[in-house]
PASEBA-1860 file (N, C-alpha, C; in nm, 3 decimals):
! residues 252
1> MRKRIVAG> 5.048/2.272/-6.143/5.005/2.197/-6.016/4.949/2.086/-6.073 ~ 4.921/1.973/-5.997/4.821/1.851/-6.024/4.682/1.894/-6.020 ~ 4.581/1.839/-6.064/4.457/1.861/-6.083/4.385/1.802/-5.986 ~ 4.274/1.835/-5.924/4.166/1.795/-5.818/4.062/1.705/-5.887 ~ 4.020/1.600/-5.882/3.931/1.509/-5.948/3.835/1.455/-5.864 ~ 3.710/1.440/-5.908/3.612/1.345/-5.867/3.586/1.286/-5.975 ~ 3.618/1.134/-5.950/3.575/1.043/-6.068/3.456/0.953/-6.025 ~ 3.364/0.922/-6.104/3.255/0.843/-6.056/3.304/0.727/-6.110
9> NWKMNKTL> 3.269/0.571/-6.038/3.274/0.447/-6.108/3.142/0.382/-6.099 ~ 3.041/0.384/-6.203/2.912/0.336/-6.191/2.900/0.162/-6.174 ~ 3.010/0.133/-6.226/3.030/-0.024/-6.240/2.917/-0.077/-6.324 ~ 2.848/-0.214/-6.277/2.766/-0.266/-6.354/2.618/-0.243/-6.302 ~ 2.605/-0.128/-6.332/2.464/-0.066/-6.268/2.408/0.044/-6.388 ~ 2.289/0.064/-6.403/2.214/0.180/-6.441/2.184/0.109/-6.632 ~ 2.064/0.103/-6.662/2.031/0.066/-6.770/2.076/0.227/-6.877 ~ 2.052/0.178/-7.010/2.131/0.319/-7.064/2.010/0.435/-7.059
17> KEGIELAR> 1.883/0.414/-7.056/1.803/0.499/-7.025/1.839/0.591/-6.857 ~ 1.848/0.482/-6.789/1.864/0.577/-6.633/2.000/0.612/-6.636 ~ 2.118/0.563/-6.701/2.246/0.637/-6.739/2.246/0.785/-6.781 ~ 2.166/0.786/-6.876/2.143/0.913/-6.947/2.084/1.014/-6.871 ~ 1.988/0.985/-6.790/1.940/1.080/-6.703/2.024/1.130/-6.575 ~ 2.090/1.012/-6.554/2.171/1.020/-6.424/2.339/1.135/-6.454 ~ 2.352/1.100/-6.599/2.452/1.203/-6.632/2.389/1.327/-6.655 ~ 2.260/1.328/-6.724/2.232/1.497/-6.721/2.203/1.560/-6.578
25> EIELQVEK> 2.174/1.480/-6.512/2.133/1.540/-6.372/2.267/1.558/-6.292 ~ 2.378/1.499/-6.327/2.518/1.532/-6.251/2.537/1.642/-6.321 ~ 2.541/1.653/-6.472/2.591/1.799/-6.537/2.523/1.946/-6.503 ~ 2.379/1.907/-6.458/2.322/2.026/-6.419/2.356/2.078/-6.299 ~ 2.380/1.966/-6.192/2.463/2.025/-6.079/2.569/2.084/-6.080 ~ 2.671/2.004/-6.170/2.802/2.081/-6.178/2.812/2.191/-6.273 ~ 2.703/2.260/-6.358/2.681/2.384/-6.451/2.640/2.488/-6.332 ~ 2.572/2.464/-6.243/2.525/2.533/-6.092/2.630/2.593/-6.034
33> QEDKSAGV> 2.733/2.504/-6.014/2.872/2.515/-5.933/2.958/2.654/-5.948 ~ 2.974/2.706/-5.851/3.033/2.835/-5.901/3.189/2.811/-5.912 ~ 3.245/2.703/-5.794/3.390/2.677/-5.818/3.396/2.562/-5.880 ~ 3.432/2.557/-6.031/3.454/2.463/-6.113/3.623/2.410/-6.130 ~ 3.684/2.415/-6.027/3.816/2.393/-6.048/3.851/2.245/-6.018 ~ 3.767/2.175/-5.989/3.803/2.037/-5.950/3.738/1.934/-6.085 ~ 3.775/1.845/-6.146/3.746/1.797/-6.254/3.669/1.681/-6.219 ~ 3.564/1.655/-6.324/3.430/1.572/-6.271/3.475/1.485/-6.430
41> IIGLPFIH> 3.468/1.338/-6.348/3.471/1.236/-6.434/3.349/1.120/-6.391 ~ 3.306/1.077/-6.487/3.207/0.953/-6.481/3.203/0.835/-6.536 ~ 3.257/0.742/-6.481/3.323/0.617/-6.555/3.184/0.499/-6.580 ~ 3.186/0.471/-6.696/3.048/0.415/-6.753/3.068/0.312/-6.813 ~ 2.937/0.209/-6.801/2.930/0.068/-6.884/2.942/0.113/-7.045 ~ 3.032/0.000/-7.086/3.045/0.053/-7.238/2.943/0.061/-7.296 ~ 2.816/0.022/-7.290/2.662/0.072/-7.364/2.673/0.172/-7.344 ~ 2.682/0.264/-7.239/2.681/0.402/-7.211/2.760/0.499/-7.302
49> LSEVSKIV> 2.889/0.447/-7.334/2.978/0.558/-7.366/2.940/0.657/-7.487 ~ 2.902/0.572/-7.589/2.892/0.673/-7.696/2.719/0.775/-7.684 ~ 2.648/0.711/-7.636/2.536/0.799/-7.587/2.539/0.941/-7.516 ~ 2.602/0.860/-7.413/2.626/1.003/-7.311/2.726/1.071/-7.338 ~ 2.807/1.041/-7.441/2.933/1.138/-7.497/2.879/1.247/-7.552 ~ 2.770/1.218/-7.651/2.681/1.249/-7.737/2.631/1.402/-7.662 ~ 2.564/1.364/-7.537/2.471/1.460/-7.488/2.551/1.549/-7.359 ~ 2.662/1.507/-7.322/2.721/1.608/-7.191/2.818/1.718/-7.240
57> NHKLISIA> 2.827/1.802/-7.177/2.910/1.936/-7.199/3.070/1.843/-7.133 ~ 3.169/1.844/-7.260/3.253/1.794/-7.192/3.332/1.869/-7.124 ~ 3.333/2.006/-7.141/3.411/2.102/-7.075/3.363/2.074/-6.899 ~ 3.231/2.033/-6.891/3.206/2.010/-6.753/3.231/1.878/-6.689 ~ 3.243/1.773/-6.783/3.191/1.671/-6.760/3.294/1.576/-6.846 ~ 3.397/1.472/-6.772/3.463/1.392/-6.903/3.414/1.232/-6.859 ~ 3.417/1.202/-6.950/3.374/1.049/-6.947/3.471/0.945/-6.936 ~ 3.479/0.832/-6.867/3.578/0.707/-6.856/3.502/0.597/-6.919
65> AQNCSSEP> 3.561/0.510/-6.971/3.537/0.345/-6.962/3.562/0.280/-6.849 ~ 3.527/0.179/-6.827/3.565/0.119/-6.694/3.675/0.019/-6.743 ~ 3.702/0.007/-6.834/3.820/-0.108/-6.865/3.847/-0.117/-7.004 ~ 3.934/-0.179/-7.060/3.935/-0.188/-7.210/4.050/-0.335/-7.238 ~ 4.051/-0.358/-7.366/4.097/-0.484/-7.378/4.259/-0.484/-7.367 ~ 4.323/-0.584/-7.335/4.448/-0.590/-7.346/4.532/-0.629/-7.503 ~ 4.436/-0.627/-7.586/4.496/-0.678/-7.741/4.426/-0.524/-7.797 ~ 4.471/-0.519/-7.928/4.433/-0.390/-8.005/4.314/-0.428/-8.095
73> RGAFTGEV> 4.272/-0.580/-8.155/4.177/-0.597/-8.221/4.196/-0.760/-8.265 ~ 4.073/-0.798/-8.299/4.105/-0.933/-8.320/3.960/-1.055/-8.288 ~ 3.998/-1.149/-8.278/3.909/-1.247/-8.259/3.909/-1.291/-8.102 ~ 3.824/-1.179/-8.033/3.832/-1.154/-7.889/3.696/-1.136/-7.855 ~ 3.576/-1.262/-7.875/3.440/-1.209/-7.855/3.414/-1.137/-7.692 ~ 3.334/-1.048/-7.711/3.278/-0.959/-7.596/3.402/-0.882/-7.547 ~ 3.534/-0.827/-7.609/3.614/-0.746/-7.531/3.583/-0.635/-7.614 ~ 3.641/-0.522/-7.589/3.626/-0.393/-7.600/3.777/-0.310/-7.621
81> SAEMIKST> 3.799/-0.273/-7.751/3.955/-0.210/-7.765/3.950/-0.078/-7.711 ~ 4.092/-0.050/-7.697/4.095/0.089/-7.678/4.054/0.188/-7.787 ~ 4.085/0.125/-7.917/4.039/0.210/-8.023/3.899/0.273/-8.060 ~ 3.802/0.133/-8.027/3.665/0.145/-8.035/3.650/0.230/-7.917 ~ 3.693/0.250/-7.793/3.652/0.313/-7.711/3.658/0.486/-7.729 ~ 3.787/0.484/-7.778/3.848/0.644/-7.848/3.762/0.673/-7.937 ~ 3.679/0.588/-8.016/3.576/0.634/-8.144/3.498/0.712/-8.091 ~ 3.412/0.669/-7.961/3.308/0.724/-7.872/3.337/0.868/-7.861
89> GIEYVIIG> 3.446/0.901/-7.853/3.447/1.056/-7.811/3.516/1.102/-7.682 ~ 3.550/0.950/-7.601/3.532/0.987/-7.462/3.714/1.015/-7.442 ~ 3.753/1.037/-7.305/3.892/1.086/-7.246/3.974/0.988/-7.185 ~ 3.912/0.898/-7.097/3.954/0.831/-7.018/3.922/0.663/-6.995 ~ 4.011/0.603/-6.922/3.979/0.473/-6.920/4.019/0.412/-6.770 ~ 3.953/0.368/-6.701/3.986/0.313/-6.607/4.038/0.174/-6.609 ~ 4.159/0.164/-6.526/4.229/-0.002/-6.542/4.287/-0.056/-6.431 ~ 4.289/-0.130/-6.417/4.335/-0.258/-6.294/4.221/-0.214/-6.187
97> HSERRSYF> 4.102/-0.176/-6.196/4.015/-0.181/-6.045/4.039/-0.302/-6.005 ~ 4.042/-0.329/-5.862/4.035/-0.402/-5.802/3.960/-0.506/-5.813 ~ 3.811/-0.487/-5.871/3.739/-0.571/-5.932/3.780/-0.673/-6.051 ~ 3.850/-0.585/-6.121/3.917/-0.667/-6.248/4.036/-0.780/-6.222 ~ 4.122/-0.684/-6.126/4.222/-0.772/-6.078/4.171/-0.939/-5.988 ~ 4.059/-0.895/-5.890/4.045/-1.011/-5.830/3.934/-1.111/-5.934 ~ 3.837/-1.073/-5.972/3.744/-1.110/-6.025/3.758/-1.200/-6.157 ~ 3.893/-1.131/-6.260/3.908/-1.165/-6.370/4.068/-1.216/-6.406
105> NEDNETLN> 4.087/-1.198/-6.254/4.254/-1.243/-6.239/4.327/-1.158/-6.337 ~ 4.340/-1.016/-6.329/4.408/-0.955/-6.419/4.538/-0.914/-6.363 ~ 4.656/-0.954/-6.440/4.767/-0.931/-6.328/4.856/-0.798/-6.405 ~ 4.970/-0.774/-6.351/5.041/-0.648/-6.361/5.075/-0.623/-6.536 ~ 5.124/-0.725/-6.623/5.148/-0.772/-6.715/5.047/-0.748/-6.781 ~ 4.915/-0.804/-6.785/4.810/-0.756/-6.866/4.774/-0.618/-6.869 ~ 4.776/-0.545/-6.726/4.717/-0.436/-6.701/4.839/-0.344/-6.772 ~ 4.951/-0.351/-6.764/5.062/-0.288/-6.835/5.031/-0.261/-6.976
113> KKVKLALE> 5.009/-0.399/-7.064/4.950/-0.387/-7.197/4.822/-0.289/-7.217 ~ 4.740/-0.294/-7.126/4.603/-0.204/-7.145/4.655/-0.064/-7.121 ~ 4.772/-0.045/-7.043/4.792/0.091/-7.030/4.829/0.170/-7.150 ~ 4.936/0.084/-7.183/4.982/0.112/-7.341/4.917/0.157/-7.443 ~ 4.840/0.076/-7.472/4.731/0.056/-7.571/4.632/0.161/-7.551 ~ 4.601/0.209/-7.432/4.490/0.326/-7.392/4.605/0.435/-7.448 ~ 4.710/0.473/-7.408/4.800/0.587/-7.449/4.824/0.572/-7.569 ~ 4.844/0.467/-7.662/4.861/0.488/-7.802/4.729/0.551/-7.862
121> NSLKPIFC> 4.617/0.521/-7.788/4.472/0.557/-7.860/4.414/0.716/-7.818 ~ 4.507/0.754/-7.731/4.505/0.912/-7.665/4.392/0.903/-7.578 ~ 4.389/0.773/-7.466/4.306/0.760/-7.372/4.401/0.786/-7.258 ~ 4.337/0.870/-7.163/4.411/0.894/-7.013/4.401/0.763/-6.907 ~ 4.491/0.692/-6.912/4.439/0.571/-6.796/4.424/0.633/-6.667 ~ 4.335/0.590/-6.586/4.311/0.579/-6.414/4.366/0.427/-6.358 ~ 4.476/0.433/-6.337/4.544/0.309/-6.324/4.537/0.285/-6.131 ~ 4.420/0.179/-6.133/4.429/0.142/-5.981/4.531/0.038/-5.913
129> IGEQLEER> 4.536/0.061/-5.775/4.622/-0.020/-5.719/4.565/0.004/-5.567 ~ 4.648/-0.124/-5.539/4.584/-0.093/-5.361/4.613/-0.243/-5.320 ~ 4.637/-0.274/-5.175/4.658/-0.409/-5.110/4.536/-0.482/-5.078 ~ 4.551/-0.599/-5.067/4.445/-0.691/-5.009/4.432/-0.670/-4.838 ~ 4.318/-0.698/-4.778/4.308/-0.713/-4.652/4.454/-0.801/-4.593 ~ 4.474/-0.920/-4.642/4.579/-1.023/-4.592/4.701/-0.931/-4.582 ~ 4.747/-0.844/-4.704/4.869/-0.788/-4.714/4.869/-0.657/-4.605 ~ 4.750/-0.606/-4.578/4.726/-0.482/-4.489/4.760/-0.577/-4.328
137> KQEKQFEA> 4.709/-0.660/-4.305/4.710/-0.749/-4.168/4.874/-0.786/-4.174 ~ 4.949/-0.826/-4.277/5.085/-0.873/-4.256/5.171/-0.719/-4.276 ~ 5.103/-0.646/-4.291/5.179/-0.478/-4.296/5.301/-0.508/-4.401 ~ 5.226/-0.547/-4.551/5.309/-0.561/-4.665/5.232/-0.470/-4.740 ~ 5.174/-0.400/-4.708/5.088/-0.308/-4.816/5.182/-0.200/-4.925 ~ 5.252/-0.158/-4.848/5.356/-0.089/-4.930/5.435/-0.179/-5.035 ~ 5.494/-0.288/-4.978/5.538/-0.367/-5.117/5.429/-0.431/-5.195 ~ 5.320/-0.435/-5.183/5.211/-0.473/-5.303/5.191/-0.342/-5.374
145> VNKQLREG> 5.175/-0.241/-5.326/5.151/-0.098/-5.405/5.289/-0.087/-5.480 ~ 5.415/-0.110/-5.424/5.514/-0.114/-5.497/5.538/-0.193/-5.629 ~ 5.500/-0.298/-5.575/5.493/-0.420/-5.723/5.413/-0.373/-5.818 ~ 5.260/-0.327/-5.769/5.194/-0.289/-5.881/5.245/-0.167/-5.996 ~ 5.298/-0.097/-5.907/5.339/0.049/-5.977/5.456/-0.001/-6.078 ~ 5.547/-0.069/-6.020/5.675/-0.104/-6.088/5.615/-0.192/-6.241 ~ 5.558/-0.308/-6.183/5.518/-0.379/-6.342/5.424/-0.347/-6.429 ~ 5.327/-0.221/-6.325/5.207/-0.179/-6.429/5.240/-0.057/-6.509
153> LFDLDDEE> 5.333/-0.005/-6.458/5.314/0.147/-6.504/5.500/0.205/-6.513 ~ 5.576/0.186/-6.410/5.680/0.225/-6.414/5.809/0.209/-6.550 ~ 5.743/0.126/-6.624/5.816/0.142/-6.747/5.799/0.232/-6.866 ~ 5.713/0.300/-6.829/5.659/0.438/-6.905/5.778/0.528/-6.948 ~ 5.798/0.617/-7.033/5.861/0.755/-7.013/5.810/0.850/-6.962 ~ 5.860/0.950/-6.928/5.817/1.067/-6.865/5.707/1.113/-6.954 ~ 5.703/1.139/-7.057/5.586/1.199/-7.129/5.453/1.109/-7.119 ~ 5.478/0.975/-7.130/5.357/0.893/-7.121/5.308/0.906/-6.981
161> FSKIIIAY> 5.403/0.884/-6.870/5.355/0.860/-6.731/5.286/1.004/-6.694 ~ 5.320/1.109/-6.783/5.257/1.211/-6.707/5.091/1.228/-6.771 ~ 5.054/1.129/-6.836/4.914/1.149/-6.864/4.853/1.045/-6.789 ~ 4.896/0.956/-6.663/4.815/0.862/-6.577/4.770/0.935/-6.474 ~ 4.664/0.905/-6.438/4.623/0.930/-6.308/4.615/0.794/-6.219 ~ 4.668/0.820/-6.086/4.670/0.675/-6.003/4.584/0.696/-5.898 ~ 4.462/0.588/-5.902/4.380/0.566/-5.788/4.435/0.459/-5.714 ~ 4.435/0.510/-5.558/4.468/0.412/-5.473/4.346/0.355/-5.380
169> EPVWAIGT> 4.338/0.241/-5.406/4.208/0.155/-5.306/4.242/0.054/-5.262 ~ 4.245/0.077/-5.106/4.266/-0.037/-5.008/4.150/-0.144/-5.033 ~ 4.192/-0.268/-5.100/4.066/-0.331/-5.132/4.002/-0.379/-5.029 ~ 4.012/-0.372/-4.893/3.966/-0.456/-4.801/3.851/-0.331/-4.738 ~ 3.863/-0.203/-4.851/3.768/-0.089/-4.815/3.682/-0.063/-4.932 ~ 3.653/-0.151/-4.974/3.552/-0.148/-5.095/3.450/-0.207/-5.101 ~ 3.316/-0.134/-5.114/3.212/-0.231/-5.067/3.176/-0.314/-4.963 ~ 3.277/-0.259/-4.858/3.283/-0.321/-4.747/3.202/-0.262/-4.608
177> GETATPQQ> 3.226/-0.117/-4.653/3.150/-0.030/-4.534/3.302/0.016/-4.463 ~ 3.387/-0.022/-4.469/3.511/0.042/-4.428/3.574/0.116/-4.482 ~ 3.653/0.212/-4.446/3.721/0.308/-4.477/3.846/0.322/-4.414 ~ 3.943/0.341/-4.520/4.095/0.357/-4.448/4.068/0.482/-4.351 ~ 4.146/0.553/-4.251/4.112/0.651/-4.197/4.210/0.748/-4.296 ~ 4.186/0.888/-4.251/4.265/1.000/-4.334/4.392/0.981/-4.320 ~ 4.442/0.911/-4.208/4.599/0.929/-4.180/4.658/0.784/-4.261 ~ 4.563/0.704/-4.257/4.627/0.587/-4.383/4.651/0.615/-4.519
185> AQEMHKYI> 4.503/0.670/-4.558/4.529/0.744/-4.715/4.621/0.809/-4.729 ~ 4.671/0.913/-4.649/4.765/1.012/-4.650/4.899/0.938/-4.672 ~ 4.916/0.823/-4.572/5.057/0.781/-4.538/5.101/0.683/-4.701 ~ 4.978/0.667/-4.758/5.001/0.591/-4.854/4.980/0.652/-4.982 ~ 4.920/0.748/-4.983/4.939/0.857/-5.134/5.071/0.907/-5.106 ~ 5.113/0.960/-4.976/5.245/1.028/-4.980/5.353/0.921/-5.005 ~ 5.362/0.808/-4.988/5.436/0.685/-5.033/5.439/0.689/-5.190 ~ 5.315/0.644/-5.236/5.331/0.675/-5.387/5.377/0.757/-5.446
193> RKLVTETY> 5.354/0.879/-5.401/5.447/1.015/-5.461/5.595/1.002/-5.459 ~ 5.652/0.957/-5.360/5.761/0.932/-5.320/5.849/0.831/-5.392 ~ 5.755/0.737/-5.455/5.805/0.624/-5.539/5.819/0.684/-5.697 ~ 5.724/0.776/-5.718/5.708/0.869/-5.848/5.844/0.937/-5.863 ~ 5.857/1.032/-5.702/5.976/1.086/-5.751/6.124/1.014/-5.786 ~ 6.101/0.905/-5.714/6.239/0.833/-5.687/6.223/0.748/-5.871 ~ 6.119/0.738/-5.907/6.134/0.674/-6.044/6.158/0.770/-6.187 ~ 6.083/0.888/-6.151/6.078/0.993/-6.271/6.184/1.113/-6.224
201> NQEIADNT> 6.078/1.217/-6.133/6.157/1.307/-6.085/6.051/1.387/-5.987 ~ 6.089/1.499/-5.952/6.010/1.566/-5.823/5.902/1.648/-5.911 ~ 5.920/1.708/-5.998/5.795/1.797/-6.084/5.710/1.677/-6.126 ~ 5.761/1.557/-6.192/5.643/1.469/-6.238/5.527/1.424/-6.130 ~ 5.623/1.396/-5.979/5.553/1.358/-5.882/5.468/1.479/-5.829 ~ 5.497/1.583/-5.855/5.411/1.705/-5.805/5.284/1.740/-5.858 ~ 5.288/1.689/-6.015/5.212/1.692/-6.113/5.103/1.569/-6.127 ~ 5.130/1.453/-6.036/5.061/1.354/-6.049/4.920/1.355/-5.981
209> TILYGGSC> 4.800/1.353/-6.017/4.709/1.335/-5.956/4.692/1.201/-5.894 ~ 4.674/1.190/-5.759/4.672/1.048/-5.687/4.518/1.066/-5.629 ~ 4.418/0.971/-5.668/4.283/0.975/-5.603/4.295/0.836/-5.472 ~ 4.203/0.879/-5.399/4.117/0.768/-5.306/4.060/0.712/-5.342 ~ 4.049/0.587/-5.354/3.890/0.487/-5.393/3.882/0.398/-5.273 ~ 3.764/0.415/-5.207/3.766/0.301/-5.093/3.657/0.339/-5.001 ~ 3.521/0.319/-5.049/3.391/0.374/-4.954/3.394/0.513/-4.930 ~ 3.449/0.587/-5.032/3.452/0.747/-4.999/3.322/0.794/-5.025
217> KPTNAKEL> 3.235/0.866/-4.905/3.130/0.893/-4.898/3.107/1.038/-4.893 ~ 2.991/1.122/-4.887/2.957/1.273/-4.836/2.976/1.301/-4.722 ~ 2.992/1.185/-4.630/2.997/1.218/-4.479/3.174/1.207/-4.462 ~ 3.285/1.157/-4.515/3.388/1.126/-4.492/3.510/1.223/-4.596 ~ 3.423/1.237/-4.744/3.502/1.303/-4.834/3.595/1.408/-4.767 ~ 3.513/1.527/-4.689/3.620/1.652/-4.669/3.753/1.593/-4.581 ~ 3.710/1.489/-4.509/3.842/1.469/-4.395/3.934/1.419/-4.497 ~ 3.894/1.327/-4.620/3.982/1.243/-4.684/4.068/1.373/-4.750
225> FSNPDVDG> 3.995/1.444/-4.848/4.040/1.538/-4.945/4.122/1.661/-4.878 ~ 4.118/1.675/-4.767/4.195/1.759/-4.674/4.321/1.727/-4.664 ~ 4.367/1.569/-4.709/4.532/1.534/-4.699/4.594/1.619/-4.796 ~ 4.714/1.655/-4.785/4.812/1.719/-4.872/4.832/1.631/-4.995 ~ 4.851/1.499/-4.985/4.835/1.416/-5.106/4.757/1.345/-5.151 ~ 4.635/1.387/-5.105/4.506/1.289/-5.148/4.424/1.403/-5.237 ~ 4.433/1.396/-5.383/4.390/1.467/-5.495/4.224/1.473/-5.539 ~ 4.153/1.395/-5.466/4.045/1.351/-5.503/3.986/1.232/-5.460
233> GLIGGASL> 3.856/1.165/-5.525/3.830/1.020/-5.510/3.803/0.971/-5.655 ~ 3.801/0.825/-5.614/3.733/0.756/-5.727/3.630/0.679/-5.653 ~ 3.508/0.714/-5.689/3.402/0.707/-5.608/3.302/0.592/-5.656 ~ 3.250/0.494/-5.574/3.165/0.389/-5.631/3.024/0.391/-5.616 ~ 2.978/0.359/-5.532/2.809/0.341/-5.471/2.772/0.485/-5.491 ~ 2.868/0.607/-5.413/2.788/0.724/-5.384/2.785/0.801/-5.517 ~ 2.837/0.772/-5.643/2.843/0.804/-5.765/2.670/0.766/-5.816 ~ 2.630/0.716/-5.783/2.486/0.614/-5.870/2.367/0.716/-5.809
241> KADDFFEI> 2.440/0.853/-5.710/2.338/0.920/-5.665/2.356/1.057/-5.684 ~ 2.315/1.155/-5.767/2.368/1.275/-5.795/2.380/1.379/-5.709 ~ 2.312/1.390/-5.595/2.320/1.479/-5.500/2.423/1.419/-5.417 ~ 2.446/1.310/-5.402/2.583/1.222/-5.284/2.697/1.261/-5.401 ~ 2.695/1.248/-5.515/2.790/1.275/-5.612/2.836/1.409/-5.593 ~ 2.750/1.490/-5.598/2.764/1.637/-5.607/2.847/1.687/-5.458 ~ 2.765/1.625/-5.368/2.803/1.665/-5.212/2.964/1.646/-5.217 ~ 3.007/1.521/-5.270/3.136/1.477/-5.288/3.255/1.573/-5.360
249> INSF> 3.209/1.609/-5.469/3.272/1.708/-5.539/3.281/1.840/-5.469 ~ 3.162/1.887/-5.376/3.174/2.008/-5.319/3.259/1.966/-5.187 ~ 3.294/1.865/-5.164/3.401/1.857/-5.029/3.523/1.942/-5.038 ~ 3.570/1.967/-5.170/3.706/2.048/-5.186/3.698/2.181/-5.099
END
């Protein structure tokens, strides 16, 4: 069956020294934990990847990059390729975060290229989807998510898709203090799993981890994670404090 996961996304925070200290602090907390059935991933800025990868126990904590280039290599100043990311020894890459879609105008076609490059380089994508506030107000949230999945992921074959983690982010609930209700989260996660079943099959859908991302905190994580189709969270601000992040991990 699918794995429960709590993934932290540090975004553009922490110097290298601060990042190493936080990673060590999280690792110590996870090491003490009796129930280690939930996977723990930390999504780091590019400059942290190599150093943090060397010091953490990858059996306790997995590491993700927050993005990768849509090109394999070449004259793309400032970009970081999937191949480069893989060379640091990490396992995952976050693709299609709402901030990448909104601030950097990344469309589904571009994100599809990134997914395929990640898979070619043995990285597991955490693929983010979710509706804008206006789409939610117009009750077009299902249409928006359907389009993102079909154009971003659903041309993968069964084996490729089985390596994907999906993160549902209601964009209106990121960094706003607003949170989708547990009922709204379950409704969308159930819909996503239904689309995966229709596109692939029931077994693949049952084994696909779908995370909730959108102002998930220690105070609401347990209620969100209690839903049958919510398999964990993609955590932003709360992942920058080891105690808060660990409390969310323990919410299972």
